[in-house]
N, C-alpha and C positions, 0 to 999 in steps of 0.2 A: 343095639349092638353089644355084645359082650367083650370083655376085657380080651379074651381068647381070639375073637373075631377081629378085633381091631388089631392085635399083635399080629396076625397071620396076613391081613390086608397090608400092614406097615412092611413086613419083611417082603412080601411079594413085590411091592411098590419100589421099595429101595433096591432090591435086587434087579429089577427090569431097569431102573434108572442107572444102576452100575454097570449092567451089560451095555446100554446104549452109550454111555459116556466112554466106556473102555474101547468099544468098536470104533467110535467117533475118533478117538485119540489116535488110534493105530491107522486109521485111514488118512487122517490129516498128517501124520508123521511120514507116511509114505509119499504124500503129495507135497511135503516140504511147507506145509501151512501152519497157521497158529494152532497150538495144541492146547487141550484141556489141561489146566493147572494140575500139578500133582497134589496140591492142597485139597482141590475140589474131589479128586479121586479117592483121596484119603478119608475125606470128610463123609462121603456117601458110604464107603465102606465102614467106617465106624458106626454110622447111624443105623446100620443093619445089611448093608449090601455086599459084606466081605465075600460071603459064598459065591454069589454071581459074578463078582468081580475076578475072584481067585480063578474059577473055573473057565470064564471067558479069557483071562490072560493066558491061560494054559493052551486053550483052544486055537488062539490066534497069534500064539507065540510072542506075547507081549511080556517084556522082562522086567517090568517095575514091581516092586513091593513084594517079592517072593518070600520074604521073610515076615514082614510086617503084617500081611494079609491073614497067614495062619495064626498069628498071635491074636489078632482081632476075631477070628473065628473062635478061638478057644475061649476068649474073655466073653464073647456073646452067648456062647453054649454054657458057660459057667453061670452067667447072669439068668438065663432062661431057667436052669435048674433051681437056682435060689429062688427065683419068682414063682416057679411051680411049686415047690414046697411050701412057700409062705402064703400064697394065694389060691393055690388048686384051682386053676383056670377052667377045669372042665365042668 
């Protein structure tokens, strides 16, 4: 498996996890149950799930981290560009 394939699988996985956790948190909030800790949501976003989490939060009208997630997205995009220039994944 190439580094590019690994990175792509990592991003797909972390974004799917972010979507599941965000929806789960919203459902639990509506039911008055125990919620997903904010630290967990932020950690998954930081690991690469920021785009999925941000889009999901908009779709389900979840109002957490609307400034933090775009910052994570910009940082991750910048990191991807730097890695692309340095290692040329393709």
